[in-house]
C-alpha positions, 0 to 999 in steps of 0.5 A: 341305078334303079331296081323294082321290087319285082326285079329284086324278088326275081334275083332272090327267088322271093315273093312280093307283098305290095307294089311290084313296081316300087323302085329303089336306088340305094340301101339303108338300115331299117331304122334309118330307111328313106324313100327310095331305099331298100332295107331288110329285117331278120332280127325280131328285135328290129320288128317295130322299125318295120312299121315306122320305116320310110324305106320303100322295100324291105326284105323279110323272112317268109315266116314273118307275120306283121302285127299291124299295117305295113306301108312298105313293100315286102319281099319275102324270102327263106332267109332275109339275112342271106338274101340281103348279103346276096343282093349286096354282092350283086349290087357290088358287081353291078356298081363296079362293072366298068370296062375300057381304057380311060385316058390319060394312061400309059400301057407299054407296047410290049405288054399283053392285056386280056379281054374285058378289062378296065384300066382307069385314068393315070395308070402306068403299065410297064414293059412285058406285063401280062394281064389276064381277062376281066381285070379291073385296075382303078385310077392311079395304079402302077404296074412294074415291068415283067409283072403278071396278073391273073384273071378276075383280079381287082386293083383299087385306086393307088395300088403300086405293084413293083417289077417281077411280081406274080399275082394269081387269079381272083385276087383283090388288092385295096387302095394304097397297098404296095407290093414288091417294094424293097425288103429292109436289108442293110449291112454296116460297113467298117465305119458303122454306116449302113449300106443297102443290100440289093433286093433282087427277089420278087413277090408271088401272090397265089389265087383268091388272095385279098389284101387290105388298104395300105398294106405292104409286102416286100420283095425277097432279097433272093427267091420270093416272098410268097402269099399262098392261096386264100390268104386274107390280109386286113388293112395296114399290114407289113410283110417283110422280105422272104416271108411265106404265109400259108394258105387260108391264113387270115391276118388282122390290121397293123400286124408286122411280120419280120423277114424270113418267117414262115407261117403255116396254113389256116392260121388266125392272127389278131390285130397289132401282132408282132412276129420276129424274123426267121421263125416257123409258125405251125398250121392252125395257130391262133395268135391273140391281138397285140401279142409279140411272137419271139419263138417258133409255134407248133401246130394248133398252138393258141397264144397271147401276150408279149412275149407270147405264151399259152392262151389259157396260162395267160388268162390264169396269169392275168387273174393273178396280175389283177389281184397282185396288190391283194396278194402282196398285202396278204403276203406282207401281213403273213410276214408281219404275223410270222415276225411277231410270232417269232418275237414271242418265242 
């Protein structure tokens, strides 16, 4: 897919300096620009590359004044960084603008499919599934019985959605994620053997939720596991049965949240955090990476460590920990000196 400099300038409301018919079909970093590629310059640190790049078109700020000859066609805009981001969004929409139903795929006759859909090959859609408008389901996806998916959602290749799951509008679920698998529920019998407890609840994902690749969200034992509006989950996150994640909370990769924990709104949770079950995490909480959470946290808490405690206290303690050999040597010297003084007495 090719675009001319003038077409791009029209999208960005910018001005062309150079050849308006110059064409590009790919994007590049300015230092790695090739013929037929589009790049951008916003950081003055990279100005020298503009005079040597082979990129065909470069987006620059209107305030940019070249110090020597530039052979690349320029598109001048108010803010090069924001304009390039806008162009990336536009490019992504065009690139992913697929429609129709590919074969082979299976769609149950009892399911209801909205308008302007894309359903990729080898997709399975079960009984009584309801899918809204403008939904894109990429190849090799599984949608279980009685699932609902709202408008403008995207399920990338290999997503598995178990039965009774409810997904809102404008949600994006990346490849190989699994929604609605059984929660980790087992009980020992009189022989010490573990027997599975049926997990008969479901998962509810509200509007504007993003879920990264390879993440798992377990169905509730009873009731629902709930991901509230605006939540953003990174890759490889485990959310156990009956967990609730409050709206606009963001969670980084490899975090695990045990069953029945309730996380508040607008929280920020770093990577590789472990949170034990049946806790209540307040609103606006910040949890630093690799922390272990073993107790409830109040609104606005910022914690770090395992077990986690106050962030500022952690930093102070860490200074002492790093200096522990020196501190120990000082204590040993004081004890030795004290002992010698006592012997004199």
